[in-house]
C-alpha distance (Angstrom), angle and dihedral (degrees) to the residues before:
residue distance angle dihedral
X1 . . .
X2 3.77 . .
X3 3.81 128.1 .
X4 3.78 105.8 160.9
X5 3.78 116.9 159.4
X6 3.85 132.0 -160.2
X7 3.76 111.0 -115.7
X8 3.77 132.7 -151.0
X9 3.77 122.5 -136.8
X10 3.80 96.4 -89.4
X11 3.76 93.3 45.2
X12 3.81 91.7 46.8
X13 3.83 90.8 57.1
X14 3.83 91.2 49.0
X15 3.81 90.4 50.4
X16 3.82 90.1 48.0
X17 3.78 90.4 50.6
X18 3.84 90.1 51.1
X19 3.79 89.8 49.0
X20 3.81 91.2 60.0
X21 3.86 90.7 50.0
X22 3.78 98.3 43.6
X23 3.84 99.0 90.3
X24 3.79 91.2 64.4
X25 3.87 95.5 47.6
X26 3.86 103.3 67.5
X27 3.83 88.5 -137.7
X28 3.79 110.8 172.9
X29 3.77 138.7 -172.5
X30 3.87 108.4 -82.1
X31 3.82 88.7 -145.1
X32 3.79 102.3 54.3
X33 3.86 104.1 -2.9
X34 3.77 90.7 -118.8
X35 3.80 119.9 149.8
X36 3.83 117.3 -85.2
X37 3.76 127.2 -134.6
X38 3.81 109.9 -150.2
X39 3.73 129.9 -155.1
X40 3.82 130.4 163.2
X41 3.79 89.0 -97.3
X42 3.81 103.9 45.7
X43 3.77 148.7 -22.0
X44 3.79 116.8 -114.9
X45 3.85 128.1 -166.1
X46 3.77 114.9 -128.9
X47 3.78 92.6 -152.1
X48 3.82 109.3 41.1
X49 3.86 95.3 15.1
X50 3.83 92.1 -129.5
X51 3.79 111.5 162.0
X52 3.82 125.2 -144.0
X53 3.75 129.3 -169.9
X54 3.76 135.7 -161.0
X55 3.76 133.4 -97.5
X56 3.78 113.5 -155.0
X57 3.84 88.3 -18.7
X58 3.82 95.2 -53.4
X59 3.84 121.5 111.6
X60 3.83 110.9 -100.2
X61 3.81 102.4 -143.4
X62 3.82 97.0 152.7
X63 3.76 118.7 146.7
X64 3.83 122.0 169.0
X65 3.79 98.5 33.4
X66 3.79 138.1 -71.2
X67 3.77 129.1 -82.5
X68 3.78 109.1 -114.9
X69 3.80 98.7 -145.9
X70 3.74 122.3 164.8
X71 3.80 113.7 -78.7
X72 3.76 100.1 -148.9
X73 3.77 124.0 144.3
X74 3.81 96.3 -146.4
X75 3.74 91.1 50.3
X76 3.81 93.0 47.4
X77 3.82 93.3 47.8
X78 3.80 89.3 52.2
X79 3.80 90.5 49.0
X80 3.76 89.9 52.5
X81 3.80 88.4 56.2
X82 3.78 96.5 47.0
X83 3.83 92.1 43.9
X84 3.82 90.9 53.3
X85 3.82 89.2 49.5
X86 3.83 90.6 49.9
X87 3.78 93.1 49.3
X88 3.77 94.2 47.8
X89 3.79 101.3 39.9
X90 3.76 102.8 32.4
X91 3.80 120.3 2.6
X92 3.82 101.3 51.9
X93 3.88 93.8 46.2
X94 3.78 92.0 44.9
X95 3.79 95.0 48.9
X96 3.79 90.0 48.4
X97 3.76 90.2 55.8
X98 3.84 93.3 45.8
X99 3.82 93.9 44.9
X100 3.81 102.0 35.5
X101 3.76 112.2 152.2
X102 3.83 95.0 33.7
X103 3.76 110.5 110.0
X104 3.83 98.3 -150.8
X105 3.79 109.1 7.4
X106 3.84 116.3 -151.7
X107 3.74 111.5 -132.5
X108 3.81 136.6 -178.4
X109 3.81 121.8 -151.9
X110 3.81 101.7 -156.3
X111 3.80 109.2 -160.3
X112 3.81 92.1 12.0
X113 3.83 93.7 172.9
X114 3.83 110.6 -172.5
X115 3.84 89.7 3.9
X116 3.81 99.4 -135.3
X117 3.76 90.4 136.5
X118 3.82 91.4 60.7
X119 3.83 94.4 63.5
X120 3.84 90.7 50.7
X121 3.82 93.7 45.7
X122 3.78 92.4 50.3
X123 3.74 90.5 48.7
X124 3.81 88.7 50.8
X125 3.83 92.4 56.7
X126 3.81 102.7 -93.9
X127 3.79 123.8 134.5
X128 3.82 93.6 -135.7
X129 3.79 135.4 172.3
X130 3.77 130.6 -175.4
X131 3.78 134.3 -150.4
X132 3.75 130.1 -173.5
X133 3.80 138.5 158.3
X134 3.74 100.0 -159.7
X135 3.81 137.5 96.8
X136 3.77 95.2 -99.4
X137 3.81 88.3 80.8
X138 3.82 85.5 85.0
X139 3.85 88.2 82.9
X140 3.82 94.8 52.3
X141 3.80 91.3 99.3
X142 3.88 85.5 68.9
X143 3.79 90.3 64.8
X144 3.83 122.1 97.2
X145 3.80 95.1 -140.5
X146 3.75 99.4 49.6
X147 3.85 94.9 158.5
X148 3.83 88.9 70.7
X149 3.81 96.6 69.2
X150 3.83 129.7 91.2
X151 3.77 130.1 174.6
X152 3.78 102.2 -129.0
X153 3.79 140.3 136.0
X154 3.82 119.3 -114.5
X155 3.79 89.9 -128.5
X156 3.81 88.6 63.4
X157 3.81 107.9 34.6
X158 3.79 109.1 -169.5
X159 3.78 97.8 -142.6
X160 3.87 134.5 95.5
X161 3.78 122.5 -94.3
X162 3.82 117.1 -82.8
X163 3.78 92.1 6.1
X164 3.82 98.9 133.3
X165 3.77 134.2 66.4
X166 3.80 89.6 -158.5
X167 3.74 142.0 8.8
X168 3.76 122.3 -155.0
X169 3.81 119.3 -160.1
X170 3.78 117.6 175.9
X171 3.82 118.8 -167.2
X172 3.74 93.6 -30.9
X173 3.80 102.6 122.5
X174 3.83 96.8 63.8
X175 3.77 88.6 58.7
X176 3.77 94.0 53.7
X177 3.79 120.0 91.7
X178 3.83 93.5 17.0
X179 3.76 133.2 113.3
X180 3.80 106.5 -92.1
X181 3.84 114.8 -58.1
X182 3.84 93.0 -22.7
X183 3.81 140.9 103.7
X184 3.80 92.3 -112.6
X185 3.79 108.5 118.4
X186 3.84 119.5 -146.8
X187 3.82 121.4 -139.3
X188 3.88 90.4 -110.6
X189 3.80 94.4 52.7
X190 3.81 95.8 116.9
X191 3.75 94.7 50.0
X192 3.82 90.3 49.4
X193 3.84 93.4 49.6
X194 3.80 90.5 45.7
X195 3.85 90.4 56.2
X196 3.83 90.4 57.8
X197 3.78 92.4 45.9
X198 3.79 91.4 52.6
X199 3.76 91.3 47.5
X200 3.81 89.1 53.6
X201 3.80 89.6 51.0
X202 3.78 91.6 47.1
X203 3.75 96.1 55.3
X204 3.84 95.0 42.5
X205 3.81 117.5 93.7
X206 3.78 115.0 -126.3
X207 3.78 106.8 -77.8
X208 3.85 92.5 18.9
X209 3.76 118.3 129.9
X210 3.77 137.0 -123.8
X211 3.82 119.1 -152.4
X212 3.82 115.0 -162.6
X213 3.80 130.7 174.5
X214 3.78 141.6 178.8
X215 3.75 142.5 135.0
X216 3.77 112.3 -59.3
X217 3.86 114.6 -104.4
X218 3.80 90.4 -152.0
X219 3.78 92.3 59.5
X220 3.83 111.9 87.9
X221 3.85 94.1 -142.9
X222 3.77 128.0 61.8
X223 3.78 112.5 -164.5
X224 3.77 93.3 172.7
X225 3.78 103.6 66.1
X226 3.81 133.7 52.5
X227 3.85 97.4 17.0
X228 3.76 129.8 124.0
X229 3.84 129.2 -163.2
X230 3.82 88.9 -103.7
X231 3.80 94.2 46.5
X232 3.79 108.7 36.9
X233 3.79 94.2 167.9
X234 3.83 121.9 132.4
X235 3.77 124.3 -102.5
X236 3.77 115.2 -120.4
X237 3.81 108.4 -115.5
X238 3.81 116.9 -160.6
X239 3.87 103.3 -148.8
X240 3.82 86.7 -137.9
X241 3.83 90.1 65.2
X242 3.80 113.9 100.6
X243 3.82 95.4 -153.0
X244 3.81 90.7 95.8
X245 3.77 127.2 43.4
X246 3.76 132.6 -128.8
X247 3.84 127.1 -148.4
X248 3.81 86.7 -100.1
X249 3.80 91.4 54.5
X250 3.83 91.1 52.1
X251 3.82 91.4 47.0
X252 3.82 90.5 53.3
X253 3.79 93.1 48.1
X254 3.76 96.6 47.4
X255 3.81 94.5 42.2
X256 3.82 85.9 61.8
X257 3.82 87.9 49.0
X258 3.84 93.2 59.5
X259 3.86 90.6 -105.6
X260 3.87 124.5 127.4
X261 3.75 140.4 149.3
X262 3.79 89.0 89.1
X263 3.80 118.5 -166.6
X264 3.85 132.3 179.3
X265 3.79 103.8 -134.9
X266 3.80 128.9 -148.8
X267 3.79 114.0 -88.2
X268 3.84 102.9 -157.0
X269 3.74 112.0 120.5
X270 3.79 95.8 18.3
X271 3.79 93.8 104.0
X272 3.78 128.5 40.6
X273 3.81 93.3 -175.4
X274 3.80 86.6 -143.0
X275 3.84 97.2 162.4
X276 3.81 94.2 42.2
X277 3.81 90.8 54.2
X278 3.80 91.8 56.8
X279 3.79 88.5 75.7
X280 3.82 127.7 50.0
X281 3.80 92.3 -128.6
X282 3.77 89.9 52.5
X283 3.84 91.3 49.6
X284 3.76 89.2 52.2
X285 3.84 90.1 52.3
X286 3.80 95.4 41.5
X287 3.82 95.3 55.9
X288 3.85 98.7 65.1
X289 3.88 91.6 42.1
X290 3.81 92.0 50.9
X291 3.83 88.4 48.0
X292 3.82 90.4 51.1
X293 3.83 90.5 50.1
X294 3.76 91.4 49.0
X295 3.81 93.6 50.3
X296 3.79 95.1 45.1
X297 3.78 91.2 48.2
X298 3.85 88.3 65.6
X299 3.80 111.2 98.0
X300 3.80 92.4 -125.7
X301 3.83 89.9 62.1
X302 3.80 97.7 41.1
X303 3.87 93.0 112.1
X304 3.81 88.3 65.7
X305 3.83 96.1 57.9
X306 3.75 93.4 94.7
X307 3.79 95.6 39.8
X308 3.81 128.2 103.6
X309 3.86 91.1 -95.2
X310 3.79 91.7 68.1
X311 3.89 114.2 78.9
X312 3.83 93.8 -171.0
X313 3.77 131.9 40.2
X314 3.77 131.0 -163.5
X315 3.80 118.0 -170.7
X316 3.78 135.0 -173.4
X317 3.81 124.6 -154.2
X318 3.81 130.5 179.8
X319 3.74 127.1 -141.6
X320 3.86 109.8 -115.8
X321 3.81 117.4 -122.7
X322 3.78 92.1 -130.3
X323 3.79 135.0 22.5
X324 3.80 111.1 -97.8
X325 3.85 116.6 -128.8
X326 3.69 129.4 -164.3
X327 3.81 118.1 -103.8
X328 3.77 114.7 -136.1
């Protein structure tokens, strides 16, 4: 295997900077998990001798195909804003609660998209890395901590076993096992999603946590897909559709990935509804949803977080210390 790219001057410097940092990162070959030797020209696996190049100065370690998401500047700029809101108001406080006592927690953002959260997490004291296989990686040069980004597929995470204290995965699973960037689910969707869950379990240390989120399959409306700024109306979501996931779906996936201690987390603060609030119809729709999130985030209503009244679910799982086996 060989995927060696020609770099321009700026990209060559980025690749050289990454080469200096590689020994501390435990980055491995996504094909065989062998150690990688990095130079400014390529990365080469010591074990299977696979060769990987760079795209825009970032290591291209993608196996299993890319995600063909929309490459639109307005959409990407909006994602940068919402991701910054998420990191500031939800992700950083939640990770601090989950990882209290760890001086510099090591975190993976799987499906990091534009990567705006990584800059904020690094500034907040986290040792964070991001992987993505979509087109939004084109804006990674805007980030301050560019040596933290790797082009990679979540089905082949290029890091050593038990390397991370936490893995964060925001609205990735619904887009796995579907046709392109659509809601059409393929017959192998469950196997594809299971591969990502198992990779998350593999790179988590025992006791480490995975935080996953997406619209709730059990809720009949999906306000997070298919909308535009001019038409901020919800998408009807038949609960029988397997595009979205329920709390039970996530429990089944992560049980097979050696992760348990499942918890449905509060949702308040996760979304700022920044685009919806730019239009009066969106503000009308955002108010009841924010109210639902605030109510369900109260401990007394925690049992309803996985119910049809909740449009968005956030779940936490912990990696088990040992692999569970069935008792005859």
